[in-house]
FIZA-127351 format. One line per 5 residues: number of its first residue (from 0); their letters; for each residue x, y, z of C-alpha. Coordinates in nm, 4 decimals, decimal comma. Last residue first. Example, Ala and Ser with C-alpha at 12.3 -4.5 7.8 and 13.67 -1.06 7.14 Angstrom:
% residues 2
1> sa> 1,3670 -0,1060 0,7140; 1,2300 -0,4500 0,7800
//
This chain:
% residues 610
609> gaasd> 3,6163 2,9725 0,4660; 3,6233 2,6916 0,7775; 3,3879 2,4756 0,5373; 3,0979 2,3372 0,7409; 2,8036 2,5641 0,6419
604> vpaev> 2,9081 2,5465 0,2569; 2,9422 2,1977 0,2901; 3,2917 2,0809 0,2344; 3,3622 1,9221 -0,0838; 3,3497 1,5546 -0,1251
599> lypgl> 3,5745 1,3510 -0,3826; 3,5137 0,9803 -0,4064; 3,7616 0,7183 -0,5495; 3,8148 0,6086 -0,1909; 3,6752 0,8836 0,0513
594> alvdl> 3,8694 1,1934 -0,0325; 3,7378 1,4705 0,2039; 3,8303 1,8153 0,1046; 3,7946 2,1579 0,2826; 3,8015 2,0333 0,6686
589> hgllf> 3,5798 2,1839 0,9086; 3,7011 1,9401 1,1727; 3,3389 1,8576 1,2735; 3,2618 1,7659 0,9391; 3,5534 1,5780 0,8274
584> arvad> 3,5403 1,3908 1,1436; 3,1705 1,3086 1,0781; 3,2370 1,1953 0,7362; 3,5326 1,0267 0,8524; 3,3456 0,8120 1,1287
579> dptcv> 3,0930 0,7039 0,8693; 3,3369 0,5768 0,6095; 3,4978 0,3466 0,8981; 3,7934 0,3489 1,0952; 3,8766 0,6875 1,1913
574> ipeeh> 4,1655 0,7538 1,4441; 4,0975 0,6989 1,7657; 3,9181 1,0284 1,9527; 4,1365 1,2496 2,2241; 4,1345 1,5310 1,9652
569> mnfst> 3,9464 1,4777 1,6505; 4,0718 1,2155 1,4006; 4,2688 1,1816 1,0480; 4,5899 1,1524 1,2061; 4,8540 1,4370 1,0943
564> nvlcp> 5,0484 1,4312 0,7459; 5,1996 1,7666 0,6602; 5,3284 1,7353 0,2993; 5,6746 1,7092 0,1537; 5,8493 1,6886 -0,1856
559> igslr> 5,8545 2,0668 -0,2548; 5,8807 2,2004 -0,5939; 5,5520 2,3145 -0,5605; 5,3089 2,1715 -0,8741; 5,5444 1,8614 -0,9367
554> eyaal> 5,5931 1,8001 -0,5729; 5,2196 1,7727 -0,5238; 5,1962 1,5246 -0,8208; 5,4673 1,3598 -0,6144; 5,2416 1,3899 -0,2899
549> vdyyd> 4,9315 1,2677 -0,4302; 5,0886 0,9600 -0,6469; 5,2555 0,8227 -0,3360; 4,9150 0,7900 -0,1860; 4,7868 0,6162 -0,4431
544> pnqtr> 5,0811 0,3996 -0,4825; 5,1013 0,3111 -0,1542; 5,4199 0,0736 -0,0322; 5,5497 0,0315 -0,4150; 5,5357 0,4045 -0,4661
539> eilqp> 5,7963 0,4916 -0,2057; 5,7026 0,7028 0,1117; 5,9271 0,8429 0,3905; 5,7274 0,9115 0,6758; 5,9272 1,1802 0,8810
534> ratgd> 5,9533 1,2792 1,2371; 6,1208 1,6363 1,2101; 6,3865 1,8290 1,3967; 6,5158 2,1482 1,4237; 6,4670 2,2051 1,7852
529> vhvaa> 6,1574 2,4152 1,7650; 5,9858 2,1345 1,5348; 6,0197 2,1381 1,1410; 5,7085 1,9994 0,9804; 5,5105 2,3332 0,9398
524> pcsqk> 5,8650 2,5003 0,8448; 5,8348 2,3198 0,5234; 6,0535 2,5098 0,2426; 6,2972 2,6532 0,4698; 6,3590 2,4118 0,7533
519> mfptc> 6,3714 2,1406 0,4678; 6,6292 2,3119 0,2605; 6,8591 2,4123 0,5627; 6,8589 2,0360 0,6366; 6,6128 1,8775 0,9049
514> dftmt> 6,7783 1,6564 1,1942; 6,6115 1,3519 1,2402; 6,3341 1,2061 1,4555; 6,2477 0,8349 1,4820; 5,9163 0,5928 1,4720
509> mfraa> 5,7292 0,7871 1,1736; 5,6892 0,4381 0,9809; 5,8802 0,4813 0,6430; 6,1551 0,6326 0,8592; 6,2350 0,2862 1,0605
504> heaga> 6,3521 0,1398 0,7289; 6,5606 0,4571 0,6287; 6,7475 0,4286 0,9779; 7,1027 0,3059 0,8504; 7,1844 0,6391 0,6925
499> lgeyc> 6,9522 0,9027 0,7948; 7,1734 1,1232 0,9860; 7,0470 1,4337 0,7755; 6,6981 1,5170 0,6432; 6,5382 1,6773 0,3524
494> rerhe> 6,7357 1,6489 0,0368; 6,8612 1,2980 0,1416; 6,5302 1,1825 0,1758; 6,4114 1,2979 -0,2000; 6,3779 0,9904 -0,3340
489> wltvp> 6,1652 0,8357 -0,0698; 5,9227 1,0941 -0,1091; 5,8381 1,2998 0,2086; 5,5467 1,2509 0,4750; 5,5876 1,5517 0,7384
484> afpmf> 5,4653 1,5282 1,1019; 5,2977 1,7990 1,2801; 5,4280 1,9916 1,5896; 5,2847 1,9986 1,9126; 5,2538 2,3416 2,0682
479> etrgl> 4,9206 2,3720 1,9328; 4,7588 2,1213 2,1161; 4,4494 1,9643 1,9465; 4,0895 2,0380 1,9023; 4,0690 1,9684 1,5648
474> rqnlw> 3,9964 2,3106 1,4522; 4,2486 2,4337 1,6897; 4,5397 2,2056 1,5718; 4,4450 2,3165 1,2043; 4,4813 2,7144 1,3048
469> qnvdp> 4,8026 2,6844 1,5158; 5,0175 2,4458 1,3806; 4,9146 2,6171 1,0136; 5,0913 2,9185 1,0992; 5,4218 2,7751 0,9212
464> esary> 5,2987 2,7273 0,6020; 5,5231 2,5600 0,3696; 5,4008 2,1984 0,4871; 5,1104 2,1979 0,2379; 4,8153 2,0007 0,4052
459> lisrn> 4,7127 1,6331 0,4465; 4,4886 1,4579 0,6946; 4,5392 1,1185 0,7133; 4,3495 0,7660 0,7624; 4,5292 0,5984 0,4487
454> glarp> 4,8359 0,8006 0,4725; 5,0166 0,6558 0,7405; 4,8208 0,7544 1,0242; 5,0549 0,6498 1,3361; 4,9396 0,4661 1,6579
449> gyemr> 4,9729 0,0973 1,5344; 4,7749 -0,0598 1,2125; 4,6635 0,1283 0,9574; 4,3510 0,0822 0,7942; 4,3211 -0,0805 0,4405
444> gafra> 4,2642 0,1226 0,1254; 4,1403 0,4846 0,1475; 4,0075 0,7627 0,3779; 4,1977 1,0751 0,3197; 4,1520 1,4121 0,4508
439> vvqga> 4,2530 1,7153 0,2731; 4,2897 2,0753 0,3862; 4,2966 2,3430 0,0958; 4,6030 2,5532 0,0311; 4,5993 2,5917 -0,3528
434> hlraa> 4,9228 2,3325 -0,3602; 4,6634 2,1000 -0,1477; 4,3694 2,1047 -0,4143; 4,6006 2,0766 -0,6980; 4,7616 1,7794 -0,5311
429> legpl> 4,4094 1,6339 -0,4582; 4,2962 1,6532 -0,8206; 4,6121 1,4922 -0,9075; 4,5957 1,1996 -0,7013; 4,1867 1,1664 -0,8027
424> dapes> 4,2949 1,1491 -1,1873; 3,9305 1,0464 -1,3198; 3,7549 1,2294 -1,0825; 3,4577 1,0588 -0,9010; 3,2485 1,3538 -0,7936
419> fplga> 3,0633 1,3780 -0,4428; 2,7083 1,5431 -0,3049; 2,7047 1,4893 0,0807; 2,3360 1,4352 0,2506; 2,4958 1,2102 0,5000
414> relas> 2,3140 0,8999 0,4565; 2,4247 0,9573 0,0555; 2,8206 1,0117 0,1748; 2,7762 0,6681 0,3931; 2,5977 0,4659 0,1323
409> rmeal> 2,8833 0,5674 -0,1158; 3,1477 0,4397 0,1176; 2,9683 0,1472 0,1935; 2,9379 0,0520 -0,1570; 3,3168 0,1182 -0,2178
404> ptepg> 3,3924 -0,1908 0,0227; 3,5596 -0,0717 0,3286; 3,9097 -0,2307 0,3707; 3,9940 -0,3534 0,7522; 4,3421 -0,3176 0,8989
399> lyvhe> 4,6974 -0,4316 0,7788; 4,8431 -0,1335 0,6096; 5,1190 -0,1713 0,8209; 5,4086 -0,1530 0,5454; 5,7118 -0,3366 0,4056
394> lpagv> 5,8221 -0,5309 0,7398; 6,1808 -0,6382 0,6636; 6,2352 -0,9811 0,5261; 6,2765 -1,2825 0,7708; 6,5610 -1,4147 0,9250
389> ggpws> 6,5626 -1,8127 0,9653; 6,2569 -2,0081 1,0840; 5,8779 -2,0955 0,9992; 5,7683 -1,8229 1,2803; 5,4480 -1,9430 1,4098
384> lqial> 5,4919 -1,9086 1,7991; 5,6956 -1,5605 1,7280; 5,4774 -1,3936 1,4998; 5,2054 -1,4526 1,7105; 5,4165 -1,3352 2,0297
379> gtgcg> 5,5046 -1,0062 1,8241; 5,1446 -0,9394 1,7008; 5,0001 -1,0084 2,0477; 5,2512 -0,7262 2,1565; 5,1782 -0,4753 1,9204
374> gdgmn> 4,9142 -0,2981 2,1475; 5,1502 -0,3055 2,4084; 5,3657 -0,0399 2,2907; 5,5830 -0,0745 1,9553; 5,3416 -0,0494 1,7235
369> pyvfs> 5,5783 0,0448 1,4678; 5,8746 -0,1773 1,5489; 6,1714 0,0578 1,5624; 6,4685 -0,0111 1,3663; 6,8424 0,0976 1,3528
364> rkvqp> 7,1480 0,0212 1,1435; 7,5212 0,1299 1,1755; 7,5214 0,1772 1,5551; 7,8334 0,1569 1,7488; 7,8727 0,5579 1,7382
359> lahlr> 7,5403 0,6078 1,8931; 7,3259 0,8445 1,6670; 7,0595 0,5742 1,6332; 6,9917 0,5806 2,0101; 6,9936 0,9566 2,0069
354> qnmkv> 6,7380 0,9417 1,7208; 6,5553 0,6527 1,9314; 6,5299 0,8987 2,2135; 6,3769 1,1487 1,9829; 6,1074 0,9350 1,8754
349> naavg> 5,9670 0,8387 2,1958; 5,7341 0,5541 2,1245; 6,0288 0,3498 2,2004; 5,9143 0,3988 2,5712; 5,6179 0,1750 2,4791
344> gslvl> 5,8285 -0,1457 2,4118; 6,0146 -0,2011 2,0922; 6,3428 -0,1677 1,9620; 6,6265 -0,2918 1,7293; 6,9975 -0,1808 1,7483
339> adagt> 7,2171 -0,2901 1,4705; 7,6038 -0,3266 1,5044; 7,6291 -0,5951 1,7582; 7,9928 -0,6502 1,9257; 7,7818 -0,8346 2,1927
334> enlwh> 7,9268 -0,6332 2,5202; 7,9751 -0,3315 2,3504; 7,6431 -0,3176 2,1857; 7,5338 -0,3945 2,5741; 7,6924 -0,1013 2,7184
329> salac> 7,6150 0,1125 2,4681; 7,2379 0,0428 2,4760; 7,1892 0,0813 2,8643; 7,4200 0,4269 2,8569; 7,1933 0,5711 2,5457
324> avrel> 6,8527 0,4331 2,7298; 6,9884 0,6236 3,0428; 7,0868 0,9681 2,8533; 6,8087 0,9935 2,6471; 6,5702 0,9190 2,9462
319> taqwa> 6,7586 1,1708 3,1342; 6,7228 1,4390 2,8606; 6,3567 1,3909 2,8419; 6,2914 1,4401 3,2110; 6,4935 1,7485 3,2476
314> aavdi> 6,3231 1,8953 2,9335; 6,0006 1,7914 3,0511; 6,0578 1,9935 3,3944; 6,1984 2,2482 3,2117; 5,9103 2,3333 3,0039
309> ipfrg> 5,6949 2,2823 3,3191; 5,8368 2,5895 3,4466; 5,9838 2,4865 3,8226; 5,7723 2,4729 4,1736; 5,4563 2,2788 4,0887
304> alyrs> 5,6267 2,0299 3,8468; 5,9029 1,9831 4,1055; 5,6676 1,8810 4,3797; 5,4486 1,6497 4,1354; 5,7652 1,4927 4,0110
299> fhinl> 5,8439 1,4096 4,3557; 5,4981 1,3268 4,4928; 5,4853 1,0376 4,2642; 5,7081 0,8388 4,4573; 5,7094 0,4863 4,2611
294> advlr> 6,0876 0,4945 4,1619; 6,2006 0,5731 4,5300; 6,5500 0,5948 4,3603; 6,5727 0,4463 4,0082; 6,8020 0,1717 3,9222
289> lsgde> 6,9285 0,0500 3,5635; 7,1726 -0,2014 3,4592; 7,3921 -0,2152 3,1752; 7,7244 -0,2019 3,3914; 7,6302 0,0754 3,5645
284> tlvre> 7,3332 0,2926 3,5690; 7,1427 0,5237 3,8076; 6,8363 0,7442 3,7875; 6,8063 0,9101 4,1248; 7,1318 1,1242 4,1387
279> dllps> 7,1308 1,2216 3,7423; 6,7537 1,3345 3,8191; 6,8534 1,6394 4,0443; 7,1610 1,7381 3,8021; 6,9000 1,7054 3,5361
274> lvdpd> 6,6903 1,9969 3,6819; 6,8095 2,3111 3,5474; 7,0278 2,1762 3,2737; 6,7312 2,0447 3,0703; 6,6286 2,3964 2,9604
269> gyaal> 6,3107 2,4037 2,8207; 6,1421 2,4993 2,4551; 6,2149 2,0884 2,3190; 6,0944 1,9533 2,6331; 5,7301 2,0681 2,5754
264> glvkg> 5,7036 1,8328 2,2606; 5,8207 1,5304 2,4374; 5,6031 1,6123 2,7172; 5,3284 1,5993 2,4805; 5,4461 1,2695 2,3008
259> ahrdp> 5,3900 1,1232 2,6880; 5,0224 1,2161 2,6305; 4,8436 0,8780 2,6058; 4,9177 0,6411 2,9131; 4,9885 0,9294 3,1629
254> hygls> 4,7060 1,1431 3,0759; 4,8122 1,5121 3,1068; 4,8834 1,7656 3,3753; 5,2358 1,7948 3,3741; 5,2769 1,5353 3,6968
249> stvae> 5,0927 1,2810 3,4693; 5,3205 1,3087 3,2044; 5,6283 1,3477 3,5178; 5,5023 1,0050 3,6413; 5,4526 0,8230 3,2743
244> yfsgl> 5,8081 0,9304 3,2060; 5,9335 0,7352 3,5092; 5,6965 0,4749 3,4780; 5,8129 0,4030 3,1264; 6,1646 0,4052 3,2338
239> shpfp> 6,1331 0,1205 3,4818; 6,3286 0,0475 3,8115; 5,9875 -0,0981 3,9411; 6,0392 -0,3448 3,7972; 6,3525 -0,5186 3,6646
234> lgalr> 6,5819 -0,4883 3,3585; 6,6402 -0,8346 3,2188; 6,9619 -0,9472 3,0751; 7,0907 -1,1358 2,7850; 6,7855 -1,3127 2,6429
229> tihgg> 6,8795 -1,4880 2,3147; 6,6394 -1,4716 2,0296; 6,7198 -1,6873 1,6921; 6,6820 -1,6162 1,3420; 7,0320 -1,6181 1,2778
224> eglsv> 7,0808 -1,3882 1,5492; 6,8915 -1,1746 1,7729; 7,0595 -1,0432 2,0974; 6,8295 -0,9728 2,3881; 6,8397 -0,7099 2,6350
219> sgalg> 6,4966 -0,6602 2,8584; 6,2928 -0,3894 2,9680; 6,0585 -0,3441 3,2949; 6,0718 -0,6664 3,4276; 5,8450 -0,8718 3,6739
214> sgygd> 5,6049 -0,9912 3,3908; 5,6014 -0,6848 3,2096; 5,5606 -0,3265 3,3451; 5,6127 0,0595 3,2228; 5,8227 -0,0203 2,8941
209> ltlil> 6,1636 -0,0662 2,7324; 6,2632 -0,3616 2,4981; 6,6246 -0,3379 2,3587; 6,7203 -0,5879 2,0944; 7,0667 -0,5949 1,9903
204> areig> 7,0858 -0,7039 1,6366; 7,2253 -1,0061 1,3871; 7,0586 -1,1169 1,0832; 6,8346 -0,7738 1,0113; 6,4931 -0,8033 0,8348
199> sarya> 6,3696 -0,5674 1,1225; 6,0156 -0,7315 1,1630; 6,1303 -1,0325 1,3318; 6,3491 -0,8361 1,5600; 6,1102 -0,5646 1,6702
194> naahs> 5,8088 -0,7848 1,6882; 6,0131 -1,0749 1,8490; 6,1683 -0,8531 2,1440; 5,8205 -0,7060 2,2227; 5,6393 -1,0301 2,2820
189> lhhes> 5,9596 -1,1780 2,4568; 5,8933 -0,8975 2,6656; 5,5757 -0,9927 2,8315; 5,6583 -1,3576 2,9893; 5,4324 -1,5985 2,7566
184> rrlpa> 5,0958 -1,7716 2,7229; 4,9637 -2,0034 2,4618; 4,5977 -2,0547 2,4499; 4,4966 -2,3579 2,2884; 4,2475 -2,3289 2,0103
179> svgar> 3,8942 -2,2916 2,1529; 3,7741 -1,9914 2,0075; 3,3780 -1,9544 2,0144; 3,3656 -1,5731 2,0725; 3,1978 -1,5898 2,3680
174> tlgsl> 3,4491 -1,8724 2,4664; 3,7513 -1,6553 2,3987; 3,6094 -1,3616 2,5656; 3,5525 -1,5300 2,8736; 3,9018 -1,6311 2,8723
169> laesw> 4,0261 -1,3448 2,8376; 3,8036 -1,1634 3,0993; 3,9111 -1,4035 3,3342; 4,2700 -1,3140 3,2876; 4,2094 -0,9135 3,2654
164> grhde> 4,0690 -0,9713 3,6113; 4,3432 -1,1684 3,7753; 4,6011 -0,9613 3,6482; 4,4144 -0,6535 3,7695; 4,4150 -0,7522 4,0934
159> ighkl> 4,7679 -0,8612 4,0918; 4,8861 -0,4986 4,0318; 4,6350 -0,3501 4,2528; 4,7990 -0,5186 4,5344; 5,1700 -0,4761 4,3872
154> wrrsa> 5,0857 -0,1088 4,3274; 4,9751 -0,0671 4,6912; 5,2744 -0,2150 4,8288; 5,5133 -0,0347 4,6103; 5,3271 0,3152 4,7083
149> rqsvf> 5,3954 0,2109 5,0513; 5,7756 0,1449 4,9945; 5,7743 0,4965 4,7886; 5,6081 0,6850 5,0767; 5,8455 0,5921 5,3336
144> rsvrp> 6,1611 0,6322 5,1202; 5,9926 0,9975 5,0888; 5,9370 1,0619 5,4494; 6,2945 0,9669 5,5328; 6,4430 1,1899 5,2597
139> wtgli> 6,2181 1,4854 5,2887; 6,1562 1,5455 4,9032; 5,8470 1,3760 4,7825; 5,6140 1,3707 5,0570; 5,7270 1,6492 5,2276
134> chgla> 5,7278 1,8715 4,9316; 5,4397 1,7531 4,7911; 5,2363 1,8165 5,1047; 5,3564 2,1612 5,1255; 5,2682 2,2072 4,7560
129> khaak> 4,9168 2,0677 4,8500; 4,8829 2,3002 5,1577; 4,9994 2,6207 4,9993; 4,7735 2,5711 4,6317; 4,9503 2,4028 4,3850
124> amsrd> 5,1204 2,5711 4,0630; 5,1585 2,3508 3,7747; 5,4310 2,5852 3,6256; 5,4252 2,8149 3,3777; 5,7404 3,0148 3,2865
119> acslg> 5,6743 3,0345 2,8965; 5,3098 3,1517 2,9722; 4,9738 3,0597 2,8529; 5,1258 2,7727 2,6527; 4,9702 2,6798 2,3086
114> qiear> 5,2804 2,9003 2,1067; 5,4989 2,9698 2,3117; 5,6351 3,3570 2,4475; 6,0005 3,4302 2,4553; 6,1849 3,3683 2,7546
109> grpvr> 6,2744 3,6588 3,0221; 6,4558 3,4432 3,2752; 6,6204 3,1225 3,2768; 6,6064 2,8897 3,5833; 6,9503 2,8083 3,7018
104> aqaaa> 6,8745 2,9592 4,0448; 6,5968 2,7618 4,1254; 6,8240 2,4203 4,0729; 7,0841 2,5481 4,2993; 6,7921 2,5862 4,5857
99> laagl> 6,6679 2,2266 4,4920; 7,0197 2,0922 4,5227; 7,0587 2,2509 4,8535; 6,7201 2,1187 4,9918; 6,7489 1,7833 4,8501
94> hrpar> 6,8564 1,5544 5,1744; 6,9586 1,2371 5,0585; 6,8180 0,8868 5,1946; 7,0761 0,6498 5,2692; 7,0642 0,3300 5,0032
89> tslwr> 7,1013 -0,0415 5,1215; 6,7479 -0,0609 5,2592; 6,6317 0,0606 4,9209; 6,7665 -0,2357 4,7424; 6,5895 -0,4913 4,9929
84> redsm> 6,2738 -0,3141 4,9527; 6,3007 -0,3542 4,5815; 6,3689 -0,6992 4,5777; 6,0895 -0,7777 4,7823; 5,8587 -0,5381 4,5258
79> astml> 6,0333 -0,7624 4,2167; 5,9378 -1,1060 4,3822; 5,5977 -0,9943 4,4607; 5,5319 -0,8758 4,1081; 5,7101 -1,2236 3,9763
74> raede> 5,4884 -1,4383 4,2224; 5,1619 -1,2227 4,0836; 5,2402 -1,2892 3,7005; 5,2663 -1,6790 3,7742; 4,9187 -1,6620 3,9398
69> wdlfp> 4,7869 -1,4260 3,6779; 4,8873 -1,6815 3,4041; 5,1668 -1,5317 3,1998; 5,1416 -1,2215 2,9911; 5,1611 -1,1792 2,6086
64> yavad> 4,8792 -1,3757 2,4685; 4,8942 -1,6074 2,2054; 4,6017 -1,7948 2,0726; 4,6830 -2,1539 1,8883; 4,5753 -2,3724 1,5869
59> ledps> 4,2626 -2,1309 1,4776; 4,0501 -2,2776 1,1925; 3,7983 -2,3321 1,4682; 3,7421 -1,9821 1,5171; 3,6543 -1,9608 1,1166
54> wgtha> 3,9004 -1,7863 0,8991; 3,7608 -1,5838 0,5874; 4,0898 -1,3513 0,6810; 3,8844 -1,0510 0,6264; 3,5791 -1,1578 0,8352
49> lgaal> 3,8099 -1,3336 1,0769; 3,9752 -0,9837 1,1610; 3,6526 -0,7944 1,1923; 3,5101 -1,0255 1,4122; 3,8349 -1,0199 1,6239
44> alapf> 3,8311 -0,6435 1,6127; 3,4831 -0,6391 1,7431; 3,5610 -0,8610 2,0322; 3,8862 -0,6820 2,1378; 3,8342 -0,8126 2,5438
39> gahqk> 3,8563 -0,5527 2,7495; 4,0366 -0,1989 2,7292; 4,0183 0,0638 2,4592; 4,2979 0,2884 2,3863; 4,0765 0,5760 2,3263
34> hrsfr> 3,6711 0,4632 2,2946; 3,5744 0,4398 1,9506; 3,4604 0,0716 1,9806; 3,5922 -0,0034 1,6107; 3,9007 0,1846 1,6294
29> eegaa> 3,9670 0,1515 1,9945; 3,9608 -0,2436 1,9479; 4,3267 -0,1921 1,7428; 4,3661 -0,3829 1,4360; 4,5991 -0,6297 1,2521
24> flveg> 4,5195 -0,8711 0,9613; 4,7493 -1,1054 0,7608; 5,0482 -1,0959 0,9770; 5,3124 -1,3328 0,7965; 5,5088 -1,5595 1,0872
19> devls> 5,3444 -1,9001 0,9553; 5,0033 -1,7445 0,9494; 4,9218 -1,4583 1,1785; 4,5752 -1,2794 1,3056; 4,6401 -0,9837 1,4959
14> vsadk> 4,3825 -0,8307 1,7647; 4,4526 -0,5557 1,9657; 4,3406 -0,4026 2,3581; 4,4846 -0,0720 2,3470; 4,4720 -0,0431 2,7685
9> dlpsi> 4,4461 -0,3206 3,0308; 4,3509 -0,6111 2,7543; 4,7100 -0,7079 2,6864; 4,7439 -0,7932 2,3161; 4,5695 -1,0882 2,1470
4> glvrm> 4,7239 -1,3011 1,8695; 4,5011 -1,5367 1,6963; 4,7604 -1,7938 1,5446; 4,7430 -1,9912 1,2062; 5,0344 -2,2231 1,1573
//
C-alpha cells in the first residue's frame, strides 16, 4: 500500500511517502521554500518526493492527514473548553502575594557572568505600567481567572477558524498536485503514538505523546504490544505541557514555536528552587492525569519573567516539566508493568526531560522519535495506515530526503566561481583539516529528515576547543549560551557518556542528553553543557560510512572520538537543502572548508575567517 503522509499545515508542513510501513522519502517543505517552519501545503516537498520514488500521483492508494475534519475538530475544541470552564469553577483562586515575596528572597546573589547574556541576573523588565498590567492580569486571583476564561474563548474562536482554513488549503493543494487518492484523516495523537512505537522496534512499550494541541488533547498514553496500539488515556487540552513551555518561551523573548531549546539551554544556569514552589501549585498531577490552573493566561509567565532573573524562570519551568512528565510516566508504567518507554510530540524535543524519563527506575529501554514534533505526524499516520502487521525493526537512520546528482554540485560550484578538488581520500583529508583547527561544512548523500543535522548537512569542528561556542556561534549568527552537540563513534560511547544503557537507539538521533564522563568533560569541553551533559549522536559505519570515516580518521589523529556537529545553516534559516544553499551558507558563515559530495572547496581569501 502506497500512502502519502502530509503533516499539519499550520507549521513545519512535511511530506512522507510510505509503502507497506517503510518510509521511502520524507522531508519538510521549509528546506525547499527556505521559510523556517513553513506553513501551507508542502507542494515542493511533494514534487521532490514523487521525483525520488518515481511514483506518479495516480499511483497513491491513500493520503494520510493527522487531524480530523475541521467540523469534528471544532466539536472537540468546544468540548475541551467547556470542560475547562467547569473545572476552573471548582477551584478557589489563591492570592500569590506571599509566595511571590518568598520567591524574591530566594534569588541568589553575586552570580558569575554567563556567556551570551548581558547580565546573569537579567530579567525581561517592562515599563512600570506594563509590569503592573501583567501583575494584575496574571496574579490577582479573580482577575487572573477572568483573563484565563477570556483567553480560552479567544483560542477556541481562532482554533476553529484555523482548522477550517487549513482543511481547505489541504484539499485545494491535493487537487493542484493531481492527487485523487482517498483522504484518510485521524485524530492527532495516534500519529505521534504510531511513529514512536513503530520506529522503536520494541515489542511492548508505554507510549507517551505530549504536545501543544491535537484533536481535543494535549497528550496521550497508550500501550504498544505485539504490533498493536491501545489508547489508555488522553490528557485534555488546555492542560498542555506544550502550551506551558511555549508560554515561558514567549515571555522570555523567544519565538514560542521555534526557540524552546533556548529556554532549556538557559535553565542549566538558573536555580529552579526560586520559582518552582509557585509552579507546583499551578501544575497538578494525580492518578496519571494533568491539570494546569489558568492554563492559557500568558500574563502569569510574563509577570515572572519581568520580575525575576530569566535563568531562574527558565530553570523553574524546566524543573516543573521534568517533574510532571516523570509523574505521568511513572503512574502509567506502574499501571501497565511496561519496562520500555517511547516518546513523541513536540514536548519530546526537550532532551533533558527525556533523560529524566529514561532514568526512571521502571524504565529499561527508551526511544524518542527523531521528528517528534508535528512535522513527523504525517509519517506516523502513513506508517500506521500501511503497516503490514507485527513488530517492525528499529529505525536505522533518517537520511530520507533528496540526494543531489554530482553534476548539480559541480554546476553550483562553477556558478559561484569556487575552485574545487576531488581528493582520493576525502574523509582522511577532512579529518586532517579538522585536526588542524579548520571548520568543515559537509553536504553529502540524502538530506536528513527532522530537526537535527546528522552528518549529511552538518558543520563539523574539533570539540577540544572550549571557546568555539562563542566564535562559531557568532559567525553563524546564533546565541552563544547554546551548547553544541557532539557526534561520537559508537564503539567509544561508554568512554564518553554515563547512563546510556537502554537508550543507545535514541542516542543515534540526538534526542536525549546524558551525563558526561570525566574523559568527555576534559577532552571535549565544546560539546559539554554547563550542567555536565551532552546531546550526542552515536554513529556506526553501517549508518553512514563516509561520515563515520571522517570521525574515525580524526580519532586516529587526535585520540578523541568526538567532533562538534551543528546544523549547516545560518541563524533562523532552515538547514541547507541544495548545493546552492550550501555554497551560500558556506560563504556567509566564513567557514574554512566545504565538502560538497566528493568535492573539496577552500574558503576564498576574502571569505575566510583567518
